[in-house]
C-alpha positions as CSV (number, residue, x, y, z in Angstrom):
1,X,-49.0,36.0,-84.5
2,X,-47.8,39.5,-84.2
3,X,-47.0,41.4,-81.0
4,X,-48.8,44.7,-80.7
5,X,-49.6,47.4,-78.1
6,X,-52.8,46.8,-76.3
7,X,-54.8,49.9,-75.5
8,X,-56.5,50.6,-72.2
9,X,-59.7,51.2,-74.1
10,X,-59.6,47.7,-75.6
11,X,-59.0,46.2,-72.1
12,X,-61.9,48.1,-70.7
13,X,-64.2,47.1,-73.6
14,X,-63.3,43.4,-73.2
15,X,-63.9,43.5,-69.4
16,X,-67.2,45.4,-69.8
17,X,-68.4,42.8,-72.4
18,X,-67.6,39.9,-70.1
19,X,-70.6,38.3,-68.3
20,X,-68.2,36.6,-66.0
21,X,-64.4,36.3,-65.5
22,X,-62.1,34.0,-63.7
23,X,-60.5,35.6,-60.7
24,X,-57.3,33.8,-59.7
25,X,-55.5,34.4,-56.4
26,X,-53.3,32.7,-54.0
27,X,-55.1,30.6,-51.4
28,X,-54.1,30.3,-47.7
29,X,-52.1,27.2,-48.5
30,X,-50.1,29.1,-51.2
31,X,-51.8,27.4,-54.1
32,X,-53.5,29.2,-56.9
33,X,-57.3,29.2,-56.8
34,X,-59.7,30.4,-59.4
35,X,-63.3,31.5,-59.0
36,X,-65.9,32.6,-61.6
37,X,-67.0,36.1,-60.8
38,X,-69.4,38.6,-62.3
39,X,-67.9,42.1,-62.8
40,X,-70.3,44.6,-61.4
41,X,-68.5,47.6,-62.8
42,X,-65.4,48.3,-64.9
43,X,-63.9,51.8,-64.6
44,X,-62.3,53.7,-67.4
45,X,-59.0,52.7,-65.9
46,X,-59.8,49.0,-66.2
47,X,-60.3,48.6,-62.5
48,X,-63.0,46.0,-61.7
49,X,-65.6,46.0,-58.9
50,X,-67.0,42.7,-57.6
51,X,-69.6,42.0,-54.9
52,X,-67.8,39.4,-52.8
53,X,-68.5,37.2,-49.8
54,X,-66.3,38.2,-46.9
55,X,-67.2,34.9,-45.1
56,X,-65.1,32.6,-47.3
57,X,-61.5,31.6,-46.7
58,X,-60.5,33.3,-49.9
59,X,-61.4,36.7,-48.4
60,X,-58.8,36.1,-45.6
61,X,-56.3,34.9,-48.2
62,X,-56.8,38.0,-50.3
63,X,-56.1,40.2,-47.3
64,X,-52.7,38.5,-46.9
65,X,-51.8,38.3,-50.6
66,X,-53.7,40.8,-52.7
67,X,-52.2,40.0,-56.2
68,X,-54.7,38.5,-58.6
69,X,-55.3,37.7,-62.2
70,X,-58.6,38.3,-64.0
71,X,-59.0,36.1,-67.1
72,X,-61.6,36.6,-69.9
73,X,-62.0,34.0,-72.6
74,X,-64.3,33.8,-75.6
75,X,-64.1,32.1,-78.9
76,X,-60.9,33.2,-80.6
77,X,-59.7,35.6,-77.9
78,X,-58.3,35.8,-74.4
79,X,-57.5,38.6,-72.0
80,X,-55.4,38.4,-68.8
81,X,-55.3,41.3,-66.4
82,X,-52.8,41.5,-63.5
83,X,-54.2,43.5,-60.6
84,X,-54.1,44.0,-56.8
85,X,-57.3,43.9,-54.8
86,X,-58.6,45.8,-51.9
87,X,-61.8,45.5,-49.8
88,X,-63.8,48.8,-50.0
89,X,-66.1,49.8,-47.2
90,X,-68.8,51.7,-49.2
91,X,-72.4,50.7,-48.6
92,X,-73.7,53.3,-51.0
93,X,-71.6,51.7,-53.8
94,X,-72.9,48.2,-52.8
95,X,-76.5,49.6,-53.0
96,X,-75.7,51.0,-56.4
97,X,-74.3,47.7,-57.7
98,X,-76.8,45.4,-56.0
99,X,-79.1,43.4,-58.3
100,X,-81.6,40.6,-57.8
101,X,-79.1,38.0,-59.1
102,X,-77.1,38.6,-55.9
103,X,-80.0,37.3,-53.8
104,X,-79.0,33.8,-54.7
105,X,-75.7,34.4,-52.8
106,X,-76.6,37.0,-50.1
107,X,-79.4,37.8,-47.7
108,X,-80.0,41.2,-49.2
109,X,-77.8,44.2,-49.7
110,X,-77.1,44.6,-46.0
111,X,-75.9,41.0,-45.5
112,X,-73.0,41.3,-43.1
113,X,-71.0,38.9,-45.3
114,X,-71.4,41.0,-48.4
115,X,-68.3,43.0,-49.3
116,X,-67.1,45.1,-52.2
117,X,-63.8,44.0,-53.8
118,X,-61.9,46.4,-56.1
119,X,-59.3,44.9,-58.4
120,X,-56.9,47.7,-59.4
121,X,-55.6,46.8,-62.8
122,X,-51.8,47.1,-63.3
123,X,-51.1,45.4,-66.7
124,X,-52.9,43.3,-69.3
125,X,-52.0,40.8,-72.0
126,X,-54.3,39.6,-74.8
127,X,-54.3,37.1,-77.6
128,X,-56.8,36.9,-80.2
129,X,-58.2,37.2,-83.6
130,X,-59.4,40.6,-84.9
131,X,-63.1,39.8,-85.4
132,X,-66.1,39.0,-83.3
133,X,-67.2,35.5,-82.2
134,X,-68.7,34.5,-85.6
135,X,-65.7,35.7,-87.6
136,X,-63.3,34.0,-85.1
137,X,-65.2,30.7,-85.5
138,X,-65.0,31.0,-89.3
139,X,-61.3,31.8,-89.2
140,X,-60.5,28.9,-86.9
141,X,-62.5,26.5,-89.1
142,X,-60.8,27.9,-92.2
143,X,-57.5,27.3,-90.6
144,X,-58.3,23.6,-90.0
145,X,-59.2,23.2,-93.7
146,X,-56.4,25.2,-95.3
147,X,-53.7,24.5,-92.7
148,X,-53.0,28.3,-92.6
149,X,-52.7,30.0,-89.3
150,X,-55.5,32.5,-88.5
151,X,-54.6,36.1,-88.4
152,X,-54.3,37.5,-84.9
153,X,-51.8,38.6,-82.5
154,X,-50.8,39.3,-78.9
155,X,-50.8,42.6,-77.1
156,X,-49.7,44.0,-73.8
157,X,-50.5,47.1,-71.9
158,X,-49.3,48.8,-68.7
159,X,-52.4,50.1,-67.0
């Protein structure tokens, strides 16, 4: 594995391609807690917007300790983004991001428990193979047969 510089554009691309991410934060008891979340929007600065329930204990914990990690994993690659979060009071943005999938979790876009959470990216780290999913699966299988390590590397970026 080689260490390399990770570009902001690569971080943004990986976040935008993710159907879901794991958002890890510190719970009220001080323990780490992870939740699967769907990114609603990723800015060009790698900040991530989520629609979020303000009625859960995790919302209160995030107000006390706003440091989080956003993790993305797919076959052959992994991305970890360190961020701080803030609750954003912006009904127009909630309306813009609202989609029918959210109806499974909220009573409409004006649900009083529906909030907008913005994760402000600070740094990122990646590990992975250079190709897409199919190529990565091939490289990993080839590695098992030949005993050679797959080409890949790690990268970091300050965002």
